[in-house]
Structures are given as structure tokens and as C-alpha cells.
Backbone bond lengths (Angstrom), bond angles and torsions (degrees), N, CA, C in turn:
res aa  C-N    CA-C-N  psi(-1)  N-CA   C-N-CA  omega(-1)  CA-C   N-CA-C  phi
1 X - - - 1.478 - - 1.518 106.21 -
2 X 1.351 119.16 135.53 1.445 119.66 174.66 1.421 114.48 -82.59
3 X 1.295 115.09 158.93 1.543 123.06 -174.12 1.550 107.62 -72.49
4 X 1.372 112.74 141.32 1.450 118.29 179.81 1.542 113.17 -70.26
5 X 1.233 119.35 136.24 1.474 121.76 178.46 1.575 111.64 -116.01
6 X 1.276 110.43 35.42 1.506 117.81 -174.40 1.574 113.16 -70.15
7 X 1.288 114.43 178.76 1.431 122.29 179.73 1.484 115.35 -69.55
8 X 1.405 113.62 -30.49 1.444 122.68 -177.79 1.503 114.75 -103.53
9 X 1.338 118.39 19.44 1.497 120.70 -177.31 1.452 110.79 -68.58
10 X 1.375 117.08 143.36 1.444 124.91 178.31 1.521 114.02 63.96
11 X 1.338 114.31 34.69 1.522 116.92 -175.00 1.581 108.21 -122.87
12 X 1.332 116.77 12.41 1.483 115.96 -179.17 1.559 113.11 -55.02
13 X 1.290 117.49 -47.12 1.422 119.56 -176.32 1.562 110.44 -85.91
14 X 1.337 117.58 -29.41 1.447 121.56 179.76 1.469 114.15 -66.11
15 X 1.295 117.69 -41.50 1.512 123.91 -174.58 1.444 112.76 -102.24
16 X 1.342 116.42 18.87 1.510 119.71 178.04 1.552 113.10 -82.98
17 X 1.312 121.41 130.18 1.367 126.07 178.03 1.562 108.30 -88.70
18 X 1.365 114.89 147.55 1.406 121.75 172.73 1.476 109.21 -74.69
19 X 1.427 116.41 153.34 1.500 119.86 -172.44 1.538 111.82 -54.14
20 X 1.368 120.20 -35.30 1.475 117.47 -176.78 1.542 111.68 -83.07
21 X 1.221 116.78 -4.99 1.560 120.47 178.23 1.529 109.74 -90.97
22 X 1.330 117.10 -9.28 1.515 118.03 -175.61 1.499 109.73 -70.48
23 X 1.274 120.12 157.92 1.438 127.25 177.33 1.488 109.88 114.95
24 X 1.372 113.60 -164.04 1.471 117.99 179.64 1.491 113.78 -76.26
25 X 1.382 107.91 153.15 1.490 115.62 178.98 1.421 115.42 -78.62
26 X 1.315 121.69 142.95 1.448 127.23 -179.85 1.462 112.14 -67.32
27 X 1.325 116.96 146.34 1.483 122.65 -179.07 1.503 109.98 -66.79
28 X 1.238 120.08 -32.06 1.444 124.69 -175.74 1.542 113.98 -56.77
29 X 1.356 110.50 -36.21 1.524 117.51 -175.88 1.574 103.90 -77.50
30 X 1.272 118.88 -30.88 1.511 119.09 -179.77 1.452 113.00 -77.21
31 X 1.347 120.57 -38.37 1.394 123.77 -169.07 1.580 110.83 -97.54
32 X 1.254 116.99 0.58 1.473 115.11 -178.92 1.600 109.49 -71.74
33 X 1.320 114.14 134.31 1.491 119.54 179.07 1.485 105.73 -99.67
34 X 1.384 114.48 123.00 1.508 123.56 170.64 1.428 108.12 -94.56
35 X 1.352 113.06 142.14 1.460 118.99 -179.97 1.623 108.01 -106.80
36 X 1.269 117.80 154.64 1.482 121.11 -179.99 1.549 107.87 -60.76
37 X 1.305 116.45 131.19 1.412 128.07 -175.89 1.546 115.97 99.60
38 X 1.378 115.86 -14.82 1.458 119.64 173.89 1.577 112.98 -60.68
39 X 1.338 115.64 138.61 1.511 118.45 172.15 1.479 107.52 -88.57
40 X 1.262 112.56 137.27 1.495 122.53 178.01 1.456 111.47 -133.22
41 X 1.414 115.16 151.57 1.457 123.81 173.06 1.510 105.45 -101.40
42 X 1.342 116.16 132.17 1.516 116.84 176.32 1.568 105.76 -92.59
43 X 1.263 112.23 112.73 1.477 122.02 178.51 1.479 105.58 -123.37
44 X 1.343 116.23 106.72 1.509 120.12 -172.21 1.552 108.32 -73.11
45 X 1.307 114.24 133.31 1.416 122.17 174.84 1.569 108.52 -101.01
46 X 1.393 116.66 105.25 1.486 124.16 -172.28 1.620 108.86 -60.68
47 X 1.236 121.04 -24.61 1.425 120.09 -177.74 1.591 116.03 -74.49
48 X 1.353 112.30 -11.57 1.511 117.17 -177.68 1.541 101.31 -120.79
49 X 1.373 118.56 114.79 1.405 119.98 -178.22 1.578 112.06 -92.10
50 X 1.316 117.11 -17.36 1.499 119.14 -179.79 1.521 106.92 -75.97
51 X 1.333 115.39 140.77 1.387 126.47 174.76 1.538 115.95 61.99
52 X 1.355 112.72 29.50 1.459 120.73 -179.16 1.505 109.23 -82.37
53 X 1.275 118.03 129.07 1.535 120.31 173.14 1.471 112.89 -75.35
54 X 1.230 119.85 166.22 1.456 123.31 179.05 1.566 104.96 -67.24
55 X 1.351 113.37 151.19 1.459 117.11 -175.45 1.507 117.13 -71.08
56 X 1.284 118.84 -7.23 1.394 120.96 173.69 1.539 113.05 -70.79
57 X 1.275 116.78 -18.51 1.498 124.16 -179.00 1.519 109.93 -92.46
58 X 1.275 121.24 -6.75 1.500 125.73 -177.62 1.595 107.35 -63.48
59 X 1.361 110.71 121.47 1.437 121.03 175.98 1.504 113.95 89.44
60 X 1.408 115.22 4.81 1.496 118.22 178.33 1.479 110.28 -87.90
61 X 1.306 115.04 155.78 1.481 121.31 174.11 1.498 109.30 -102.04
62 X 1.321 111.92 134.59 1.476 117.00 -178.54 1.567 108.67 -134.48
63 X 1.308 114.17 178.09 1.449 120.38 178.91 1.531 107.28 -121.48
64 X 1.368 113.45 134.65 1.486 119.82 -179.80 1.518 106.51 -70.79
65 X 1.382 115.96 129.92 1.460 119.84 175.71 1.473 110.75 -99.03
66 X 1.353 119.29 -48.22 1.475 121.13 -179.43 1.565 106.30 -160.65
67 X 1.349 112.22 175.89 1.446 117.54 171.06 1.518 110.29 -105.13
68 X 1.385 111.31 141.77 1.479 114.93 -178.05 1.530 105.10 -134.73
69 X 1.411 117.98 98.19 1.394 125.41 -172.32 1.473 112.91 65.91
70 X 1.322 117.92 -121.23 1.485 120.22 175.30 1.615 111.05 -86.55
71 X 1.314 110.17 -16.65 1.531 115.20 -173.73 1.513 110.52 -96.67
72 X 1.309 111.59 173.42 1.476 122.30 175.19 1.520 114.06 -116.93
73 X 1.278 114.90 145.21 1.527 116.78 169.21 1.560 105.92 -89.70
74 X 1.267 115.88 130.27 1.489 122.20 -179.04 1.497 110.25 -126.23
75 X 1.309 118.41 133.52 1.449 126.62 -179.46 1.547 104.51 -96.38
76 X 1.412 112.33 123.78 1.455 115.51 -176.84 1.579 107.20 -134.07
77 X 1.272 122.84 142.77 1.372 122.72 -178.33 1.596 106.89 -94.20
78 X 1.294 111.15 144.48 1.480 119.91 -177.71 1.542 105.59 -143.32
79 X 1.459 112.74 95.04 1.388 117.40 -169.78 1.474 112.21 67.49
80 X 1.316 118.08 -125.94 1.496 119.56 179.51 1.590 111.47 -92.37
81 X 1.307 117.32 -11.86 1.454 123.94 -178.46 1.410 113.41 -86.39
82 X 1.297 119.36 145.48 1.531 126.18 175.59 1.584 104.57 -107.61
83 X 1.370 111.70 116.90 1.473 114.02 -174.93 1.585 102.62 -105.30
84 X 1.356 116.39 155.80 1.426 124.18 172.32 1.538 107.48 -118.21
85 X 1.362 116.68 113.53 1.479 120.16 -178.47 1.494 108.52 -115.29
86 X 1.344 115.30 154.22 1.415 122.59 174.34 1.493 111.25 -101.42
87 X 1.342 118.99 124.26 1.388 122.52 -172.08 1.588 106.75 -140.03
88 X 1.364 110.18 137.50 1.460 114.09 172.77 1.533 117.91 -83.59
89 X 1.268 121.20 154.74 1.505 121.25 -165.49 1.536 114.18 -66.41
90 X 1.349 118.56 -12.78 1.522 121.74 173.26 1.424 108.52 -64.28
91 X 1.334 126.33 -21.85 1.392 123.91 -176.52 1.535 110.80 -111.64
92 X 1.308 120.39 19.83 1.437 124.36 176.58 1.533 114.26 -119.46
93 X 1.244 116.90 149.60 1.435 124.79 176.46 1.487 110.96 -136.00
94 X 1.310 122.77 149.61 1.446 121.46 179.28 1.560 103.81 -74.76
95 X 1.322 112.63 140.46 1.529 122.05 177.98 1.527 109.70 -82.76
96 X 1.363 115.41 116.41 1.438 119.27 -179.87 1.508 105.15 -90.57
97 X 1.331 111.94 108.85 1.528 118.76 179.07 1.546 110.05 -77.83
98 X 1.323 112.72 145.84 1.529 114.77 170.59 1.605 112.60 118.90
């Protein structure tokens, strides 16, 4: 059997939740409105498959560009390139600077 080359390959440990994080998602994460220019951390929630960015962006800090439907456009650096990805708010957290 050939090796899987799917979107979530090699993410068994990366996308694992701790036992106390299991269960339903809080409403504050879903309903939080981000404004353009806000810094956010991309932290993938494995229980929500919609709007999930690629696992290479997990843990990265990005800047909100605009809102697109229910999701947000986020600008993230990857090496020397600047990528614009579309992420739903379940996978975003406010970046605490300092």
C-alpha cells in the first residue's frame, strides 16, 4: 500500500488536543471579530475541519488583512515569501505581545 499524501499527513502529534481541551468549542472563539491589522496566532483546532489552514502555518503569527465571508484573510511569512491564507476564526487567537 502506498503512503498517504493527504492534507493532514504527519499531523498526529501536531494536531492532538490535551485531555482537558476536549469537547465543544467556546463561543467566544467563534464570535470574536478581528479587525484589519490585528496580529493573530494560527493555532489549528483539529475538531473543526472547515477553514483549516495547512499544518505548516500552525503556531505562526500573521496579520489580518480582511474578512471573507465567515473567514479571514491572514498574511503570514514563510521564509522570504509572504503568503495570504484564508482561515476561519476557530483556528485563530489574538497574539499577546510582550
